mmCIF file of the N, C-alpha and C atoms, coordinates in Angstrom:
data_MODEL
# 
_entry.id   MODEL 
# 
loop_
_atom_site.group_PDB 
_atom_site.id 
_atom_site.type_symbol 
_atom_site.label_atom_id 
_atom_site.label_alt_id 
_atom_site.label_comp_id 
_atom_site.label_asym_id 
_atom_site.label_entity_id 
_atom_site.label_seq_id 
_atom_site.pdbx_PDB_ins_code 
_atom_site.Cartn_x 
_atom_site.Cartn_y 
_atom_site.Cartn_z 
_atom_site.occupancy 
_atom_site.B_iso_or_equiv 
_atom_site.pdbx_formal_charge 
_atom_site.auth_seq_id 
_atom_site.auth_comp_id 
_atom_site.auth_asym_id 
_atom_site.auth_atom_id 
_atom_site.pdbx_PDB_model_num 
ATOM 1   N N  . UNK A 1 1  ? -0.812  -2.901  22.585  1.00 0.00 ? 1  UNK A N  1 
ATOM 2   C CA . UNK A 1 1  ? -1.581  -2.981  22.931  1.00 0.00 ? 1  UNK A CA 1 
ATOM 3   C C  . UNK A 1 1  ? -2.430  -1.359  22.272  1.00 0.00 ? 1  UNK A C  1 
ATOM 4   N N  . UNK A 1 2  ? -3.636  -1.773  21.229  1.00 0.00 ? 2  UNK A N  1 
ATOM 5   C CA . UNK A 1 2  ? -3.863  -0.334  20.808  1.00 0.00 ? 2  UNK A CA 1 
ATOM 6   C C  . UNK A 1 2  ? -4.724  0.275   21.648  1.00 0.00 ? 2  UNK A C  1 
ATOM 7   N N  . UNK A 1 3  ? -4.554  1.535   21.130  1.00 0.00 ? 3  UNK A N  1 
ATOM 8   C CA . UNK A 1 3  ? -5.435  2.496   21.897  1.00 0.00 ? 3  UNK A CA 1 
ATOM 9   C C  . UNK A 1 3  ? -6.446  2.920   21.138  1.00 0.00 ? 3  UNK A C  1 
ATOM 10  N N  . UNK A 1 4  ? -7.539  3.519   21.755  1.00 0.00 ? 4  UNK A N  1 
ATOM 11  C CA . UNK A 1 4  ? -9.207  3.586   20.926  1.00 0.00 ? 4  UNK A CA 1 
ATOM 12  C C  . UNK A 1 4  ? -9.083  5.141   21.385  1.00 0.00 ? 4  UNK A C  1 
ATOM 13  N N  . UNK A 1 5  ? -9.011  5.784   20.372  1.00 0.00 ? 5  UNK A N  1 
ATOM 14  C CA . UNK A 1 5  ? -9.621  7.737   20.933  1.00 0.00 ? 5  UNK A CA 1 
ATOM 15  C C  . UNK A 1 5  ? -10.530 7.885   19.721  1.00 0.00 ? 5  UNK A C  1 
ATOM 16  N N  . UNK A 1 6  ? -11.499 8.594   20.297  1.00 0.00 ? 6  UNK A N  1 
ATOM 17  C CA . UNK A 1 6  ? -12.850 9.442   19.628  1.00 0.00 ? 6  UNK A CA 1 
ATOM 18  C C  . UNK A 1 6  ? -12.212 10.533  18.775  1.00 0.00 ? 6  UNK A C  1 
ATOM 19  N N  . UNK A 1 7  ? -13.005 10.303  17.125  1.00 0.00 ? 7  UNK A N  1 
ATOM 20  C CA . UNK A 1 7  ? -12.935 11.035  16.219  1.00 0.00 ? 7  UNK A CA 1 
ATOM 21  C C  . UNK A 1 7  ? -12.456 12.751  16.972  1.00 0.00 ? 7  UNK A C  1 
ATOM 22  N N  . UNK A 1 8  ? -12.906 13.189  18.446  1.00 0.00 ? 8  UNK A N  1 
ATOM 23  C CA . UNK A 1 8  ? -12.995 14.376  18.399  1.00 0.00 ? 8  UNK A CA 1 
ATOM 24  C C  . UNK A 1 8  ? -11.413 14.837  19.173  1.00 0.00 ? 8  UNK A C  1 
ATOM 25  N N  . UNK A 1 9  ? -11.253 13.289  19.973  1.00 0.00 ? 9  UNK A N  1 
ATOM 26  C CA . UNK A 1 9  ? -9.842  13.512  20.473  1.00 0.00 ? 9  UNK A CA 1 
ATOM 27  C C  . UNK A 1 9  ? -8.194  13.790  19.228  1.00 0.00 ? 9  UNK A C  1 
ATOM 28  N N  . UNK A 1 10 ? -8.925  13.118  18.001  1.00 0.00 ? 10 UNK A N  1 
ATOM 29  C CA . UNK A 1 10 ? -7.969  13.026  16.977  1.00 0.00 ? 10 UNK A CA 1 
ATOM 30  C C  . UNK A 1 10 ? -7.931  14.627  16.316  1.00 0.00 ? 10 UNK A C  1 
ATOM 31  N N  . UNK A 1 11 ? -9.498  15.238  16.668  1.00 0.00 ? 11 UNK A N  1 
ATOM 32  C CA . UNK A 1 11 ? -9.432  16.135  15.840  1.00 0.00 ? 11 UNK A CA 1 
ATOM 33  C C  . UNK A 1 11 ? -8.658  17.356  16.713  1.00 0.00 ? 11 UNK A C  1 
ATOM 34  N N  . UNK A 1 12 ? -9.019  17.271  18.222  1.00 0.00 ? 12 UNK A N  1 
ATOM 35  C CA . UNK A 1 12 ? -8.237  18.301  18.922  1.00 0.00 ? 12 UNK A CA 1 
ATOM 36  C C  . UNK A 1 12 ? -7.044  18.012  19.682  1.00 0.00 ? 12 UNK A C  1 
ATOM 37  N N  . UNK A 1 13 ? -5.825  17.140  19.351  1.00 0.00 ? 13 UNK A N  1 
ATOM 38  C CA . UNK A 1 13 ? -4.777  16.562  19.925  1.00 0.00 ? 13 UNK A CA 1 
ATOM 39  C C  . UNK A 1 13 ? -3.869  15.420  18.883  1.00 0.00 ? 13 UNK A C  1 
ATOM 40  N N  . UNK A 1 14 ? -4.343  15.843  17.266  1.00 0.00 ? 14 UNK A N  1 
ATOM 41  C CA . UNK A 1 14 ? -4.244  15.427  16.509  1.00 0.00 ? 14 UNK A CA 1 
ATOM 42  C C  . UNK A 1 14 ? -2.493  15.248  16.455  1.00 0.00 ? 14 UNK A C  1 
ATOM 43  N N  . UNK A 1 15 ? -1.738  16.639  16.935  1.00 0.00 ? 15 UNK A N  1 
ATOM 44  C CA . UNK A 1 15 ? -0.009  16.496  16.895  1.00 0.00 ? 15 UNK A CA 1 
ATOM 45  C C  . UNK A 1 15 ? 0.301   15.384  18.182  1.00 0.00 ? 15 UNK A C  1 
ATOM 46  N N  . UNK A 1 16 ? -0.512  14.922  18.990  1.00 0.00 ? 16 UNK A N  1 
ATOM 47  C CA . UNK A 1 16 ? -0.030  14.594  20.183  1.00 0.00 ? 16 UNK A CA 1 
ATOM 48  C C  . UNK A 1 16 ? -0.305  12.773  19.385  1.00 0.00 ? 16 UNK A C  1 
ATOM 49  N N  . UNK A 1 17 ? -1.125  12.979  19.288  1.00 0.00 ? 17 UNK A N  1 
ATOM 50  C CA . UNK A 1 17 ? -1.613  11.193  18.185  1.00 0.00 ? 17 UNK A CA 1 
ATOM 51  C C  . UNK A 1 17 ? -0.542  11.041  17.386  1.00 0.00 ? 17 UNK A C  1 
ATOM 52  N N  . UNK A 1 18 ? -0.255  11.868  16.589  1.00 0.00 ? 18 UNK A N  1 
ATOM 53  C CA . UNK A 1 18 ? 0.489   11.693  15.695  1.00 0.00 ? 18 UNK A CA 1 
ATOM 54  C C  . UNK A 1 18 ? 2.052   11.252  16.412  1.00 0.00 ? 18 UNK A C  1 
ATOM 55  N N  . UNK A 1 19 ? 2.243   11.615  17.073  1.00 0.00 ? 19 UNK A N  1 
ATOM 56  C CA . UNK A 1 19 ? 3.640   11.363  17.860  1.00 0.00 ? 19 UNK A CA 1 
ATOM 57  C C  . UNK A 1 19 ? 3.610   10.106  18.174  1.00 0.00 ? 19 UNK A C  1 
ATOM 58  N N  . UNK A 1 20 ? 2.507   9.578   19.050  1.00 0.00 ? 20 UNK A N  1 
ATOM 59  C CA . UNK A 1 20 ? 2.069   8.444   19.685  1.00 0.00 ? 20 UNK A CA 1 
ATOM 60  C C  . UNK A 1 20 ? 2.254   7.328   18.375  1.00 0.00 ? 20 UNK A C  1 
ATOM 61  N N  . UNK A 1 21 ? 1.577   7.865   16.944  1.00 0.00 ? 21 UNK A N  1 
ATOM 62  C CA . UNK A 1 21 ? 2.108   6.881   16.132  1.00 0.00 ? 21 UNK A CA 1 
ATOM 63  C C  . UNK A 1 21 ? 3.126   6.378   15.468  1.00 0.00 ? 21 UNK A C  1 
ATOM 64  N N  . UNK A 1 22 ? 3.872   7.719   15.238  1.00 0.00 ? 22 UNK A N  1 
ATOM 65  C CA . UNK A 1 22 ? 5.137   7.784   14.960  1.00 0.00 ? 22 UNK A CA 1 
ATOM 66  C C  . UNK A 1 22 ? 6.220   7.395   16.184  1.00 0.00 ? 22 UNK A C  1 
ATOM 67  N N  . UNK A 1 23 ? 5.711   6.938   17.001  1.00 0.00 ? 23 UNK A N  1 
ATOM 68  C CA . UNK A 1 23 ? 6.347   6.552   18.137  1.00 0.00 ? 23 UNK A CA 1 
ATOM 69  C C  . UNK A 1 23 ? 6.589   4.473   18.462  1.00 0.00 ? 23 UNK A C  1 
ATOM 70  N N  . UNK A 1 24 ? 5.383   4.230   17.758  1.00 0.00 ? 24 UNK A N  1 
ATOM 71  C CA . UNK A 1 24 ? 5.275   2.851   17.172  1.00 0.00 ? 24 UNK A CA 1 
ATOM 72  C C  . UNK A 1 24 ? 4.175   2.514   17.862  1.00 0.00 ? 24 UNK A C  1 
ATOM 73  N N  . UNK A 1 25 ? 3.418   3.356   18.303  1.00 0.00 ? 25 UNK A N  1 
ATOM 74  C CA . UNK A 1 25 ? 1.911   2.907   18.843  1.00 0.00 ? 25 UNK A CA 1 
ATOM 75  C C  . UNK A 1 25 ? 0.426   2.796   17.651  1.00 0.00 ? 25 UNK A C  1 
ATOM 76  N N  . UNK A 1 26 ? -0.186  1.399   17.666  1.00 0.00 ? 26 UNK A N  1 
ATOM 77  C CA . UNK A 1 26 ? -1.229  1.339   16.844  1.00 0.00 ? 26 UNK A CA 1 
ATOM 78  C C  . UNK A 1 26 ? -2.603  2.157   17.630  1.00 0.00 ? 26 UNK A C  1 
ATOM 79  N N  . UNK A 1 27 ? -3.758  2.981   16.861  1.00 0.00 ? 27 UNK A N  1 
ATOM 80  C CA . UNK A 1 27 ? -4.578  3.779   17.346  1.00 0.00 ? 27 UNK A CA 1 
ATOM 81  C C  . UNK A 1 27 ? -5.793  3.571   16.759  1.00 0.00 ? 27 UNK A C  1 
ATOM 82  N N  . UNK A 1 28 ? -6.992  3.229   17.433  1.00 0.00 ? 28 UNK A N  1 
ATOM 83  C CA . UNK A 1 28 ? -8.267  3.168   16.530  1.00 0.00 ? 28 UNK A CA 1 
ATOM 84  C C  . UNK A 1 28 ? -9.070  3.928   16.879  1.00 0.00 ? 28 UNK A C  1 
ATOM 85  N N  . UNK A 1 29 ? -9.668  4.711   15.949  1.00 0.00 ? 29 UNK A N  1 
ATOM 86  C CA . UNK A 1 29 ? -10.090 6.088   15.968  1.00 0.00 ? 29 UNK A CA 1 
ATOM 87  C C  . UNK A 1 29 ? -11.717 5.884   15.899  1.00 0.00 ? 29 UNK A C  1 
ATOM 88  N N  . UNK A 1 30 ? -12.517 6.095   16.812  1.00 0.00 ? 30 UNK A N  1 
ATOM 89  C CA . UNK A 1 30 ? -13.982 5.669   17.011  1.00 0.00 ? 30 UNK A CA 1 
ATOM 90  C C  . UNK A 1 30 ? -14.666 6.906   16.280  1.00 0.00 ? 30 UNK A C  1 
ATOM 91  N N  . UNK A 1 31 ? -16.113 6.860   15.390  1.00 0.00 ? 31 UNK A N  1 
ATOM 92  C CA . UNK A 1 31 ? -16.734 7.712   15.616  1.00 0.00 ? 31 UNK A CA 1 
ATOM 93  C C  . UNK A 1 31 ? -18.056 7.028   16.282  1.00 0.00 ? 31 UNK A C  1 
ATOM 94  N N  . UNK A 1 32 ? -18.873 7.876   17.204  1.00 0.00 ? 32 UNK A N  1 
ATOM 95  C CA . UNK A 1 32 ? -20.054 7.148   17.921  1.00 0.00 ? 32 UNK A CA 1 
ATOM 96  C C  . UNK A 1 32 ? -19.849 6.250   18.540  1.00 0.00 ? 32 UNK A C  1 
ATOM 97  N N  . UNK A 1 33 ? -18.657 5.978   18.554  1.00 0.00 ? 33 UNK A N  1 
ATOM 98  C CA . UNK A 1 33 ? -18.371 4.182   19.398  1.00 0.00 ? 33 UNK A CA 1 
ATOM 99  C C  . UNK A 1 33 ? -18.129 3.230   18.898  1.00 0.00 ? 33 UNK A C  1 
ATOM 100 N N  . UNK A 1 34 ? -18.166 3.753   17.705  1.00 0.00 ? 34 UNK A N  1 
ATOM 101 C CA . UNK A 1 34 ? -18.005 2.632   16.239  1.00 0.00 ? 34 UNK A CA 1 
ATOM 102 C C  . UNK A 1 34 ? -16.448 2.894   15.414  1.00 0.00 ? 34 UNK A C  1 
ATOM 103 N N  . UNK A 1 35 ? -15.816 1.929   15.462  1.00 0.00 ? 35 UNK A N  1 
ATOM 104 C CA . UNK A 1 35 ? -14.102 1.787   14.953  1.00 0.00 ? 35 UNK A CA 1 
ATOM 105 C C  . UNK A 1 35 ? -14.425 2.747   13.462  1.00 0.00 ? 35 UNK A C  1 
ATOM 106 N N  . UNK A 1 36 ? -13.560 3.049   12.988  1.00 0.00 ? 36 UNK A N  1 
ATOM 107 C CA . UNK A 1 36 ? -13.849 4.151   11.442  1.00 0.00 ? 36 UNK A CA 1 
ATOM 108 C C  . UNK A 1 36 ? -12.362 3.832   10.871  1.00 0.00 ? 36 UNK A C  1 
ATOM 109 N N  . UNK A 1 37 ? -11.464 4.097   11.678  1.00 0.00 ? 37 UNK A N  1 
ATOM 110 C CA . UNK A 1 37 ? -10.001 4.027   11.089  1.00 0.00 ? 37 UNK A CA 1 
ATOM 111 C C  . UNK A 1 37 ? -8.674  3.432   12.486  1.00 0.00 ? 37 UNK A C  1 
ATOM 112 N N  . UNK A 1 38 ? -8.112  3.295   11.641  1.00 0.00 ? 38 UNK A N  1 
ATOM 113 C CA . UNK A 1 38 ? -6.592  2.875   12.182  1.00 0.00 ? 38 UNK A CA 1 
ATOM 114 C C  . UNK A 1 38 ? -5.631  3.533   11.993  1.00 0.00 ? 38 UNK A C  1 
ATOM 115 N N  . UNK A 1 39 ? -4.626  4.274   12.798  1.00 0.00 ? 39 UNK A N  1 
ATOM 116 C CA . UNK A 1 39 ? -3.605  4.761   12.747  1.00 0.00 ? 39 UNK A CA 1 
ATOM 117 C C  . UNK A 1 39 ? -2.598  3.629   13.126  1.00 0.00 ? 39 UNK A C  1 
ATOM 118 N N  . UNK A 1 40 ? -1.876  3.582   12.306  1.00 0.00 ? 40 UNK A N  1 
ATOM 119 C CA . UNK A 1 40 ? -0.466  2.755   12.815  1.00 0.00 ? 40 UNK A CA 1 
ATOM 120 C C  . UNK A 1 40 ? 0.802   3.349   11.653  1.00 0.00 ? 40 UNK A C  1 
ATOM 121 N N  . UNK A 1 41 ? 2.090   3.190   12.284  1.00 0.00 ? 41 UNK A N  1 
ATOM 122 C CA . UNK A 1 41 ? 3.020   3.195   11.685  1.00 0.00 ? 41 UNK A CA 1 
ATOM 123 C C  . UNK A 1 41 ? 3.058   2.766   10.120  1.00 0.00 ? 41 UNK A C  1 
ATOM 124 N N  . UNK A 1 42 ? 3.918   3.545   9.401   1.00 0.00 ? 42 UNK A N  1 
ATOM 125 C CA . UNK A 1 42 ? 4.567   2.854   8.208   1.00 0.00 ? 42 UNK A CA 1 
ATOM 126 C C  . UNK A 1 42 ? 5.620   2.137   8.619   1.00 0.00 ? 42 UNK A C  1 
ATOM 127 N N  . UNK A 1 43 ? 5.638   0.983   8.315   1.00 0.00 ? 43 UNK A N  1 
ATOM 128 C CA . UNK A 1 43 ? 7.191   0.165   8.090   1.00 0.00 ? 43 UNK A CA 1 
ATOM 129 C C  . UNK A 1 43 ? 8.162   1.049   7.614   1.00 0.00 ? 43 UNK A C  1 
ATOM 130 N N  . UNK A 1 44 ? 9.145   0.721   8.159   1.00 0.00 ? 44 UNK A N  1 
ATOM 131 C CA . UNK A 1 44 ? 10.572  1.454   7.263   1.00 0.00 ? 44 UNK A CA 1 
ATOM 132 C C  . UNK A 1 44 ? 10.621  0.588   6.131   1.00 0.00 ? 44 UNK A C  1 
ATOM 133 N N  . UNK A 1 45 ? 11.094  1.291   5.390   1.00 0.00 ? 45 UNK A N  1 
ATOM 134 C CA . UNK A 1 45 ? 11.268  0.504   4.176   1.00 0.00 ? 45 UNK A CA 1 
ATOM 135 C C  . UNK A 1 45 ? 12.652  -0.560  4.103   1.00 0.00 ? 45 UNK A C  1 
ATOM 136 N N  . UNK A 1 46 ? 12.265  -1.644  3.272   1.00 0.00 ? 46 UNK A N  1 
ATOM 137 C CA . UNK A 1 46 ? 13.531  -2.400  3.450   1.00 0.00 ? 46 UNK A CA 1 
ATOM 138 C C  . UNK A 1 46 ? 14.823  -2.127  1.513   1.00 0.00 ? 46 UNK A C  1 
ATOM 139 N N  . UNK A 1 47 ? 15.858  -1.820  2.128   1.00 0.00 ? 47 UNK A N  1 
ATOM 140 C CA . UNK A 1 47 ? 16.726  -1.426  0.914   1.00 0.00 ? 47 UNK A CA 1 
ATOM 141 C C  . UNK A 1 47 ? 16.673  -2.412  0.185   1.00 0.00 ? 47 UNK A C  1 
ATOM 142 N N  . UNK A 1 48 ? 16.881  -2.722  -1.269  1.00 0.00 ? 48 UNK A N  1 
ATOM 143 C CA . UNK A 1 48 ? 17.190  -4.013  -2.058  1.00 0.00 ? 48 UNK A CA 1 
ATOM 144 C C  . UNK A 1 48 ? 18.150  -3.470  -2.740  1.00 0.00 ? 48 UNK A C  1 
ATOM 145 N N  . UNK A 1 49 ? 19.338  -3.617  -2.774  1.00 0.00 ? 49 UNK A N  1 
ATOM 146 C CA . UNK A 1 49 ? 20.523  -3.554  -3.624  1.00 0.00 ? 49 UNK A CA 1 
ATOM 147 C C  . UNK A 1 49 ? 20.275  -3.070  -5.196  1.00 0.00 ? 49 UNK A C  1 
ATOM 148 N N  . UNK A 1 50 ? 20.528  -2.847  -5.821  1.00 0.00 ? 50 UNK A N  1 
ATOM 149 C CA . UNK A 1 50 ? 20.310  -2.880  -7.375  1.00 0.00 ? 50 UNK A CA 1 
ATOM 150 C C  . UNK A 1 50 ? 21.115  -4.248  -7.598  1.00 0.00 ? 50 UNK A C  1 
ATOM 151 N N  . UNK A 1 51 ? 22.069  -4.726  -7.023  1.00 0.00 ? 51 UNK A N  1 
ATOM 152 C CA . UNK A 1 51 ? 22.783  -6.322  -7.675  1.00 0.00 ? 51 UNK A CA 1 
ATOM 153 C C  . UNK A 1 51 ? 21.200  -7.228  -7.150  1.00 0.00 ? 51 UNK A C  1 
ATOM 154 N N  . UNK A 1 52 ? 20.888  -7.136  -6.902  1.00 0.00 ? 52 UNK A N  1 
ATOM 155 C CA . UNK A 1 52 ? 19.462  -8.265  -6.484  1.00 0.00 ? 52 UNK A CA 1 
ATOM 156 C C  . UNK A 1 52 ? 18.615  -7.622  -7.066  1.00 0.00 ? 52 UNK A C  1 
ATOM 157 N N  . UNK A 1 53 ? 18.376  -6.697  -7.603  1.00 0.00 ? 53 UNK A N  1 
ATOM 158 C CA . UNK A 1 53 ? 16.983  -6.440  -8.673  1.00 0.00 ? 53 UNK A CA 1 
ATOM 159 C C  . UNK A 1 53 ? 17.582  -6.949  -10.039 1.00 0.00 ? 53 UNK A C  1 
ATOM 160 N N  . UNK A 1 54 ? 18.952  -6.772  -10.115 1.00 0.00 ? 54 UNK A N  1 
ATOM 161 C CA . UNK A 1 54 ? 19.746  -6.915  -11.883 1.00 0.00 ? 54 UNK A CA 1 
ATOM 162 C C  . UNK A 1 54 ? 19.570  -8.688  -11.734 1.00 0.00 ? 54 UNK A C  1 
ATOM 163 N N  . UNK A 1 55 ? 19.840  -9.367  -10.563 1.00 0.00 ? 55 UNK A N  1 
ATOM 164 C CA . UNK A 1 55 ? 20.242  -10.744 -10.950 1.00 0.00 ? 55 UNK A CA 1 
ATOM 165 C C  . UNK A 1 55 ? 18.591  -11.402 -10.990 1.00 0.00 ? 55 UNK A C  1 
ATOM 166 N N  . UNK A 1 56 ? 17.631  -10.381 -10.455 1.00 0.00 ? 56 UNK A N  1 
ATOM 167 C CA . UNK A 1 56 ? 16.239  -11.126 -10.566 1.00 0.00 ? 56 UNK A CA 1 
ATOM 168 C C  . UNK A 1 56 ? 15.794  -10.647 -11.838 1.00 0.00 ? 56 UNK A C  1 
ATOM 169 N N  . UNK A 1 57 ? 16.027  -9.787  -12.531 1.00 0.00 ? 57 UNK A N  1 
ATOM 170 C CA . UNK A 1 57 ? 15.678  -9.562  -13.378 1.00 0.00 ? 57 UNK A CA 1 
ATOM 171 C C  . UNK A 1 57 ? 15.942  -10.496 -14.984 1.00 0.00 ? 57 UNK A C  1 
ATOM 172 N N  . UNK A 1 58 ? 17.362  -10.656 -13.902 1.00 0.00 ? 58 UNK A N  1 
ATOM 173 C CA . UNK A 1 58 ? 18.291  -11.952 -15.439 1.00 0.00 ? 58 UNK A CA 1 
ATOM 174 C C  . UNK A 1 58 ? 17.723  -12.950 -15.578 1.00 0.00 ? 58 UNK A C  1 
ATOM 175 N N  . UNK A 1 59 ? 17.208  -13.648 -14.192 1.00 0.00 ? 59 UNK A N  1 
ATOM 176 C CA . UNK A 1 59 ? 16.835  -14.860 -13.633 1.00 0.00 ? 59 UNK A CA 1 
ATOM 177 C C  . UNK A 1 59 ? 15.134  -14.711 -14.500 1.00 0.00 ? 59 UNK A C  1 
ATOM 178 N N  . UNK A 1 60 ? 14.695  -13.493 -14.830 1.00 0.00 ? 60 UNK A N  1 
ATOM 179 C CA . UNK A 1 60 ? 13.238  -13.566 -14.956 1.00 0.00 ? 60 UNK A CA 1 
ATOM 180 C C  . UNK A 1 60 ? 13.434  -14.570 -16.668 1.00 0.00 ? 60 UNK A C  1 
ATOM 181 N N  . UNK A 1 61 ? 11.847  -14.784 -16.934 1.00 0.00 ? 61 UNK A N  1 
ATOM 182 C CA . UNK A 1 61 ? 11.433  -15.514 -17.996 1.00 0.00 ? 61 UNK A CA 1 
ATOM 183 C C  . UNK A 1 61 ? 11.586  -14.612 -19.190 1.00 0.00 ? 61 UNK A C  1 
ATOM 184 N N  . UNK A 1 62 ? 11.940  -14.658 -20.316 1.00 0.00 ? 62 UNK A N  1 
ATOM 185 C CA . UNK A 1 62 ? 12.064  -13.239 -21.034 1.00 0.00 ? 62 UNK A CA 1 
ATOM 186 C C  . UNK A 1 62 ? 10.269  -13.002 -21.849 1.00 0.00 ? 62 UNK A C  1 
ATOM 187 N N  . UNK A 1 63 ? 10.128  -12.213 -22.043 1.00 0.00 ? 63 UNK A N  1 
ATOM 188 C CA . UNK A 1 63 ? 8.599   -11.860 -22.933 1.00 0.00 ? 63 UNK A CA 1 
ATOM 189 C C  . UNK A 1 63 ? 8.665   -11.626 -24.363 1.00 0.00 ? 63 UNK A C  1 
ATOM 190 N N  . UNK A 1 64 ? 7.963   -12.736 -25.415 1.00 0.00 ? 64 UNK A N  1 
ATOM 191 C CA . UNK A 1 64 ? 8.367   -12.564 -26.466 1.00 0.00 ? 64 UNK A CA 1 
ATOM 192 C C  . UNK A 1 64 ? 6.997   -11.360 -27.032 1.00 0.00 ? 64 UNK A C  1 
ATOM 193 N N  . UNK A 1 65 ? 7.429   -10.765 -27.318 1.00 0.00 ? 65 UNK A N  1 
ATOM 194 C CA . UNK A 1 65 ? 6.633   -9.527  -27.330 1.00 0.00 ? 65 UNK A CA 1 
ATOM 195 C C  . UNK A 1 65 ? 5.451   -9.497  -28.446 1.00 0.00 ? 65 UNK A C  1 
ATOM 196 N N  . UNK A 1 66 ? 5.837   -10.616 -29.818 1.00 0.00 ? 66 UNK A N  1 
ATOM 197 C CA . UNK A 1 66 ? 4.861   -10.778 -30.571 1.00 0.00 ? 66 UNK A CA 1 
ATOM 198 C C  . UNK A 1 66 ? 3.528   -12.017 -30.593 1.00 0.00 ? 66 UNK A C  1 
ATOM 199 N N  . UNK A 1 67 ? 4.216   -12.682 -29.257 1.00 0.00 ? 67 UNK A N  1 
ATOM 200 C CA . UNK A 1 67 ? 2.855   -13.466 -28.807 1.00 0.00 ? 67 UNK A CA 1 
ATOM 201 C C  . UNK A 1 67 ? 2.082   -12.537 -27.707 1.00 0.00 ? 67 UNK A C  1 
ATOM 202 N N  . UNK A 1 68 ? 2.633   -11.792 -26.908 1.00 0.00 ? 68 UNK A N  1 
ATOM 203 C CA . UNK A 1 68 ? 2.055   -11.016 -25.866 1.00 0.00 ? 68 UNK A CA 1 
ATOM 204 C C  . UNK A 1 68 ? 1.061   -10.828 -26.612 1.00 0.00 ? 68 UNK A C  1 
ATOM 205 N N  . UNK A 1 69 ? 1.359   -9.566  -27.866 1.00 0.00 ? 69 UNK A N  1 
ATOM 206 C CA . UNK A 1 69 ? 0.368   -8.896  -28.299 1.00 0.00 ? 69 UNK A CA 1 
ATOM 207 C C  . UNK A 1 69 ? -0.619  -9.520  -28.677 1.00 0.00 ? 69 UNK A C  1 
ATOM 208 N N  . UNK A 1 70 ? -0.407  -11.078 -29.667 1.00 0.00 ? 70 UNK A N  1 
ATOM 209 C CA . UNK A 1 70 ? -1.166  -11.621 -30.039 1.00 0.00 ? 70 UNK A CA 1 
ATOM 210 C C  . UNK A 1 70 ? -2.639  -12.350 -29.426 1.00 0.00 ? 70 UNK A C  1 
ATOM 211 N N  . UNK A 1 71 ? -1.587  -12.925 -28.129 1.00 0.00 ? 71 UNK A N  1 
ATOM 212 C CA . UNK A 1 71 ? -2.702  -13.047 -27.041 1.00 0.00 ? 71 UNK A CA 1 
ATOM 213 C C  . UNK A 1 71 ? -3.711  -11.885 -26.484 1.00 0.00 ? 71 UNK A C  1 
ATOM 214 N N  . UNK A 1 72 ? -3.204  -10.868 -26.193 1.00 0.00 ? 72 UNK A N  1 
ATOM 215 C CA . UNK A 1 72 ? -4.049  -9.529  -26.050 1.00 0.00 ? 72 UNK A CA 1 
ATOM 216 C C  . UNK A 1 72 ? -4.986  -9.739  -26.742 1.00 0.00 ? 72 UNK A C  1 
ATOM 217 N N  . UNK A 1 73 ? -4.700  -9.536  -28.426 1.00 0.00 ? 73 UNK A N  1 
ATOM 218 C CA . UNK A 1 73 ? -5.788  -9.000  -29.380 1.00 0.00 ? 73 UNK A CA 1 
ATOM 219 C C  . UNK A 1 73 ? -6.590  -10.296 -29.457 1.00 0.00 ? 73 UNK A C  1 
ATOM 220 N N  . UNK A 1 74 ? -6.259  -11.376 -29.085 1.00 0.00 ? 74 UNK A N  1 
ATOM 221 C CA . UNK A 1 74 ? -7.319  -12.758 -29.308 1.00 0.00 ? 74 UNK A CA 1 
ATOM 222 C C  . UNK A 1 74 ? -8.450  -12.503 -28.069 1.00 0.00 ? 74 UNK A C  1 
ATOM 223 N N  . UNK A 1 75 ? -7.990  -11.482 -26.614 1.00 0.00 ? 75 UNK A N  1 
ATOM 224 C CA . UNK A 1 75 ? -9.136  -11.786 -25.618 1.00 0.00 ? 75 UNK A CA 1 
ATOM 225 C C  . UNK A 1 75 ? -9.741  -10.230 -26.081 1.00 0.00 ? 75 UNK A C  1 
ATOM 226 N N  . UNK A 1 76 ? -8.816  -9.145  -26.898 1.00 0.00 ? 76 UNK A N  1 
ATOM 227 C CA . UNK A 1 76 ? -9.588  -7.592  -26.931 1.00 0.00 ? 76 UNK A CA 1 
ATOM 228 C C  . UNK A 1 76 ? -9.473  -7.350  -28.564 1.00 0.00 ? 76 UNK A C  1 
ATOM 229 N N  . UNK A 1 77 ? -10.432 -7.315  -28.803 1.00 0.00 ? 77 UNK A N  1 
ATOM 230 C CA . UNK A 1 77 ? -10.658 -6.889  -30.499 1.00 0.00 ? 77 UNK A CA 1 
ATOM 231 C C  . UNK A 1 77 ? -10.030 -5.490  -30.361 1.00 0.00 ? 77 UNK A C  1 
ATOM 232 N N  . UNK A 1 78 ? -8.624  -4.737  -30.771 1.00 0.00 ? 78 UNK A N  1 
ATOM 233 C CA . UNK A 1 78 ? -8.552  -3.820  -30.878 1.00 0.00 ? 78 UNK A CA 1 
ATOM 234 C C  . UNK A 1 78 ? -8.641  -2.963  -31.837 1.00 0.00 ? 78 UNK A C  1 
ATOM 235 N N  . UNK A 1 79 ? -9.658  -3.636  -32.848 1.00 0.00 ? 79 UNK A N  1 
ATOM 236 C CA . UNK A 1 79 ? -10.818 -2.801  -34.146 1.00 0.00 ? 79 UNK A CA 1 
ATOM 237 C C  . UNK A 1 79 ? -11.522 -2.083  -33.439 1.00 0.00 ? 79 UNK A C  1 
ATOM 238 N N  . UNK A 1 80 ? -12.234 -2.481  -32.278 1.00 0.00 ? 80 UNK A N  1 
ATOM 239 C CA . UNK A 1 80 ? -13.441 -2.373  -31.773 1.00 0.00 ? 80 UNK A CA 1 
ATOM 240 C C  . UNK A 1 80 ? -13.944 -0.925  -30.978 1.00 0.00 ? 80 UNK A C  1 
ATOM 241 N N  . UNK A 1 81 ? -14.824 -0.435  -31.683 1.00 0.00 ? 81 UNK A N  1 
ATOM 242 C CA . UNK A 1 81 ? -14.979 0.863   -30.968 1.00 0.00 ? 81 UNK A CA 1 
ATOM 243 C C  . UNK A 1 81 ? -16.060 0.855   -29.654 1.00 0.00 ? 81 UNK A C  1 
ATOM 244 N N  . UNK A 1 82 ? -15.213 1.709   -28.405 1.00 0.00 ? 82 UNK A N  1 
ATOM 245 C CA . UNK A 1 82 ? -15.846 1.914   -27.393 1.00 0.00 ? 82 UNK A CA 1 
ATOM 246 C C  . UNK A 1 82 ? -16.369 3.044   -27.084 1.00 0.00 ? 82 UNK A C  1 
# 
């Protein structure tokens, strides 16, 4: 369940509020009765093994750099003064 607190409660008891967020609770902060922020735990990072990244890179299409440069030059004039 989402807990709702006031801006004043966040200011006066921030350590307790952050402990609750760290423990997994989502907290909505209000200002003058209007929700203005949501504090929620950051999800844990998912570890991706190096070999998985390497395999994905091997399967990725190759980039023809000359063609990419030509495509970019066709869209943006490289000699234009901005």
